[in-house]
C-alpha positions in Angstrom: 20.4 41.0 50.2 20.2 41.2 54.0 17.3 39.4 55.6 17.8 40.6 59.2 20.3 42.2 61.6 20.7 41.5 65.4 22.3 44.2 67.4 23.7 43.2 70.7 22.7 45.4 73.7 23.3 45.4 77.4 19.9 46.6 78.6 16.9 45.5 76.5 14.3 47.8 78.2 16.5 50.9 77.8 17.4 50.0 74.2 13.7 49.2 73.4 12.7 52.7 74.6 15.4 54.4 72.4 14.7 52.4 69.3 10.9 52.6 69.6 11.2 56.3 69.6 14.0 56.8 67.2 12.6 54.4 64.5 9.0 55.6 64.8 9.5 58.4 62.3 10.8 55.8 59.8 7.6 53.8 60.1 9.2 51.0 62.2 7.8 49.5 65.3 8.1 46.4 67.6 6.5 43.5 65.7 8.0 40.5 67.6 9.3 39.9 71.1 10.9 36.9 72.8 12.5 36.8 76.3 15.8 38.3 75.2 15.0 39.6 71.7 12.9 42.4 70.3 12.2 42.6 66.6 11.4 45.8 64.7 9.7 45.9 61.3 7.1 47.8 59.3 3.4 47.2 58.7 4.2 44.0 56.9 4.8 42.5 60.4 8.1 40.9 59.4 10.9 41.8 61.9 14.2 42.5 60.2 16.0 44.6 62.9 16.5 42.8 66.2 17.8 43.8 69.6 19.3 40.9 71.5 20.7 40.8 75.1 24.3 39.8 74.7 27.7 41.3 75.2 28.3 43.6 72.2 31.6 42.7 70.7 32.1 46.1 69.1 30.1 49.1 68.1 28.0 48.8 65.0 26.8 51.2 62.4 23.2 50.7 61.1 21.7 53.0 58.5 17.9 53.1 57.9 16.5 54.4 54.7 14.2 57.5 55.0 11.6 58.5 52.5 12.5 62.2 52.6 14.7 64.7 54.4 11.9 65.7 56.9 11.9 62.1 58.0 15.6 62.2 58.6 15.1 65.4 60.7 12.3 63.6 62.7 14.4 60.6 63.3 17.3 62.7 64.7 14.9 64.7 67.0 13.2 61.5 68.2 16.6 59.7 68.8 17.9 62.6 71.0 14.6 62.9 72.8 14.8 59.2 73.6 18.3 59.5 75.2 20.5 59.1 72.2 23.7 61.2 71.8 24.2 63.3 68.7 26.8 62.0 66.3 25.9 64.3 63.4 22.9 66.6 62.9 20.6 66.3 59.9 22.3 67.7 56.8 23.9 67.0 53.5 27.1 64.8 53.3 28.3 65.7 49.8 31.5 63.8 50.3 29.3 60.6 49.9 27.3 62.1 47.0 25.5 65.4 46.3 22.0 64.3 47.7 23.2 62.2 50.7 21.1 63.7 53.5 21.6 62.0 56.9 21.6 62.3 60.6 23.4 60.1 63.2 22.9 59.3 66.9 24.6 56.9 69.3 22.4 54.6 71.3 23.2 53.6 75.0 25.7 51.0 73.9 27.6 53.3 71.6 26.2 52.0 68.3 26.0 54.6 65.5 22.4 54.7 64.2 21.8 56.7 61.0 18.8 57.7 58.9 19.5 58.6 55.3 17.7 59.9 52.3 19.3 59.8 48.9 16.7 61.9 47.1 17.1 65.6 46.1 15.3 68.2 48.2 
């Protein structure tokens, strides 16, 4: 089981703006902040997804679970509105499985961020 993830970013303020907006539809928000770290979590207040100022060694792929397909759609729209680059619009990905509904966006550092719902429509 994963306890937390730290994603290296070049510009913390720019990344914070992107992730605050992109993750809001998923119910995630900033719940912790340190000088060079920002932690996102849900209403429990426990941060599990962190942004940290450091030289990214390579691009990462992080997938966030979405409660339903409308939430995947809202994530994608919010991510693009916040400056993300489309890497796959909301839709079914049947090559994964018949109910895999996802959307993808690149952040400013080229990380591939996904929201996915595994439930039928």
